[in-house]
C-alpha positions in Angstrom: 0.0 0.0 0.0 1.4 3.3 -1.1 1.5 6.0 1.6 -0.9 8.8 1.0 1.7 11.5 1.9 4.0 10.1 -0.8 1.2 10.3 -3.4 0.3 13.9 -2.4 3.9 15.1 -2.4 4.5 13.4 -5.7 1.5 15.1 -7.2 2.5 18.5 -6.0 6.1 18.0 -7.0 5.0 17.0 -10.5 2.8 20.1 -10.8 5.6 22.4 -9.6 8.1 20.8 -12.0 5.6 21.1 -14.8 5.0 24.8 -14.4 8.2 26.1 -12.8 10.8 23.4 -13.7 11.7 23.4 -10.0 11.0 20.7 -7.4 13.0 21.8 -4.4 9.9 23.2 -2.7 7.1 20.7 -2.2 5.2 22.5 0.5 3.7 25.5 -1.2 1.3 25.7 -4.1 1.7 29.4 -4.7 1.6 30.3 -8.4 0.0 27.0 -9.5 -3.3 27.1 -11.4 -6.6 27.0 -9.4 -7.6 23.5 -10.5 -4.3 22.3 -9.0 -5.2 24.0 -5.7 -8.6 22.3 -5.7 -7.2 18.9 -6.6 -4.6 19.0 -3.8 -7.3 20.3 -1.3 -9.6 17.4 -2.3 -6.7 14.9 -2.0 -6.0 16.2 1.6 -9.7 15.9 2.6 -10.1 12.3 1.4 -6.8 10.8 2.1 -6.6 8.1 4.8 -4.3 8.8 7.8 -3.8 5.7 10.0 -3.7 5.9 13.8 -0.1 4.7 13.6 1.0 7.7 11.5 -0.7 10.1 13.9 1.0 8.5 16.9 4.4 8.5 15.2 4.0 12.2 14.3 3.1 13.1 17.9 6.2 11.2 19.1 8.5 13.0 16.6 7.1 16.4 17.6 7.5 15.6 21.3 11.1 14.5 20.8 11.9 17.6 18.8 10.5 19.9 21.5 10.4 18.0 24.8 10.6 21.0 27.1 8.0 23.2 25.3 5.6 20.3 24.7 5.3 19.5 28.5 4.4 16.2 29.9 3.2 13.7 27.3 -0.4 12.9 27.8 -1.9 9.4 27.3 -5.1 7.6 28.2 -4.8 5.0 30.9 -6.6 2.3 29.0 -6.7 -1.3 30.0 -4.1 -2.1 27.3 -1.9 0.7 28.7 -2.2 -0.7 32.2 -1.3 -4.2 31.0 1.7 -2.9 29.0 3.1 -1.0 31.9 2.7 -4.2 34.1 4.5 -6.6 31.7 7.0 -4.1 30.2 9.9 -4.9 32.6 9.7 -8.7 31.9 8.2 -8.6 28.4 11.1 -10.4 26.7 10.9 -13.2 29.3 7.1 -13.5 28.8 7.5 -13.8 25.1 10.2 -16.5 25.4 8.1 -18.5 27.9 5.0 -18.4 25.7 7.0 -19.5 22.6 8.7 -22.3 24.6 5.2 -23.7 25.5 4.1 -23.3 21.9 7.2 -25.2 20.7 6.5 -28.0 23.1 2.9 -28.2 21.7 4.0 -28.3 18.1 2.8 -31.3 16.2 6.3 -32.0 14.9 8.1 -31.7 18.2 9.5 -34.8 20.0 8.8 -35.4 23.6 12.5 -36.1 24.3 13.5 -32.7 23.2 10.8 -30.7 25.0 12.2 -28.3 27.5 8.7 -28.0 29.1 6.5 -31.0 30.1 3.1 -29.9 28.9 1.6 -33.5 29.3 2.0 -33.8 33.1 -1.7 -33.1 33.6 -2.8 -35.5 30.9 -0.7 -38.6 31.3 -2.1 -41.1 34.0 0.0 -42.7 36.7 -0.5 -46.1 35.1 -0.1 -46.5 31.4 -3.1 -47.9 29.4 -3.3 -51.6 29.0 -6.2 -51.9 26.5 -6.7 -50.6 23.0 -9.7 -48.4 24.1 -7.6 -46.8 26.9 -4.7 -46.1 24.5 -7.1 -44.6 22.0 -8.6 -42.3 24.7 -5.2 -41.3 25.9 -4.0 -40.5 22.4 -7.0 -38.3 21.8 -6.6 -36.6 25.2 -2.9 -35.8 24.4 -3.6 -34.4 21.0 -6.6 -32.4 22.3 -4.5 -31.0 25.1 -1.9 -29.8 22.6 -4.5 -28.3 20.4 -6.0 -26.3 23.3 -2.6 -25.0 24.3 -1.8 -23.9 20.7 -5.2 -22.2 20.3 -4.8 -20.4 23.7 -1.2 -19.1 23.1 -1.8 -18.1 19.5 -4.9 -16.2 20.5 -3.1 -14.5 23.4 -0.3 -13.4 21.2 -2.6 -12.1 18.5 -4.8 -10.2 21.0 -1.7 -8.6 22.6 -0.4 -7.5 19.2 -3.7 -6.1 18.1 -4.5 -4.2 21.3 -0.9 -2.8 21.6 -1.0 -1.7 18.0 -4.3 0.1 18.7 -3.0 1.6 21.9 0.4 2.8 20.5 2.4 1.7 17.5 5.7 1.6 19.4 4.2 -0.8 21.9 3.2 -3.1 19.1 6.7 -2.8 17.5 8.5 -3.5 20.8 6.5 -6.7 21.4 6.8 -7.8 17.7 10.6 -7.2 17.9 11.0 -9.5 20.9 8.9 -12.1 19.2 11.2 -12.0 16.2 14.3 -12.1 18.6 12.8 -15.2 20.2 12.6 -17.0 16.8 8.9 -16.7 16.5 8.9 -16.7 12.7 10.8 -20.1 12.4 8.5 -21.6 15.1 5.3 -20.6 13.2 6.8 -21.8 10.0 7.4 -25.1 11.7 3.7 -25.4 12.3 3.0 -24.9 8.6 5.8 -27.3 7.5 3.5 -30.3 7.5 0.4 -31.5 5.8 -1.7 -28.5 6.9 -5.0 -30.0 5.7 -4.6 -33.1 7.9 -3.5 -30.8 10.8 -6.6 -28.6 10.8 -8.9 -31.5 10.3 -7.3 -33.6 13.0 -9.8 -35.8 14.9 -9.0 -34.9 18.5 -12.4 -35.4 20.2 -14.8 -38.2 21.0 -18.3 -37.0 20.7 -19.9 -39.7 22.9 -17.7 -38.7 25.8 -18.3 -34.9 25.5 -20.7 -33.1 27.8 -23.7 -33.2 27.8 -23.9 -36.2 25.4 -22.3 -38.5 27.9 -24.8 -37.6 30.6 -28.0 -37.6 28.6 -27.4 -40.7 26.5 -26.1 -44.1 27.3 -22.4 -44.7 26.6 -22.2 -46.8 23.4 -19.3 -48.9 22.3 -16.4 -46.8 21.3 -14.9 -47.4 17.9 -12.7 -45.4 15.5 -15.9 -44.0 13.9 -16.8 -42.4 17.3 -14.1 -39.8 16.7 -15.4 -36.5 15.4 -13.6 -33.7 13.5 -13.7 -30.4 15.5 -11.0 -28.9 13.2 -8.0 -26.8 14.2 -8.6 -23.9 11.9 -8.6 -21.2 14.6 -5.0 -21.9 15.8 -3.7 -22.0 12.2 -5.5 -18.7 11.5 -4.1 -17.1 14.6 -0.6 -18.2 13.9 -0.9 -16.9 10.3 -2.0 -13.5 11.6 0.9 -13.4 14.1 3.3 -14.3 11.4 1.9 -11.5 9.2 2.2 -8.9 12.0 5.7 -10.1 13.0 7.0 -9.8 9.4 5.2 -6.5 8.8 6.7 -4.9 12.0 
């Protein structure tokens, strides 16, 4: 997307160059024909200025004249309160979230996991029957799926709210995500058969609430597995990748 300021300055520079053969001054329109004045005025009225551009401009003005500008005012929004609270340890928080995300990656091996995310799922005694093994396998995959959805949603919400609150907060968080190898980690999720990943069967419908209470428990078979899909986590990771690259 081309910046509107670049378009406006280019238009004005071309007009000055056309009539005066001089393009050193791109701020004034003195001496240009009236239609050029009206076209530039219309362009200023209808051009889109993002919140990020306004925030960056305010920061630049404040840095140029810090004494005359006085104390910088900002709204104490919930996002601002959260950012002030996590700012001292923001790099550590990003690294911790990405470590858990790495441990929940479908292609990661249990022997290399630095964090044991299956401690709450694995039973004290290993399953002895095929049915118990099937249920345990579904529980483990579902547990990983929930973790990936939760962490990807948290990262995406933080990036969105910080970008809306202030562009520099968003860039600071995105910078630490990049430093913590967030981009290779997300690409690791997509370095697989993505269709089989988002259509993974990680739930047993007859054991879900309230079906298991209202109906009698039938015999569990491979056909009892349902397909809840894992599209949200893939979508969230793709958005996080887009924002991390764009920062």
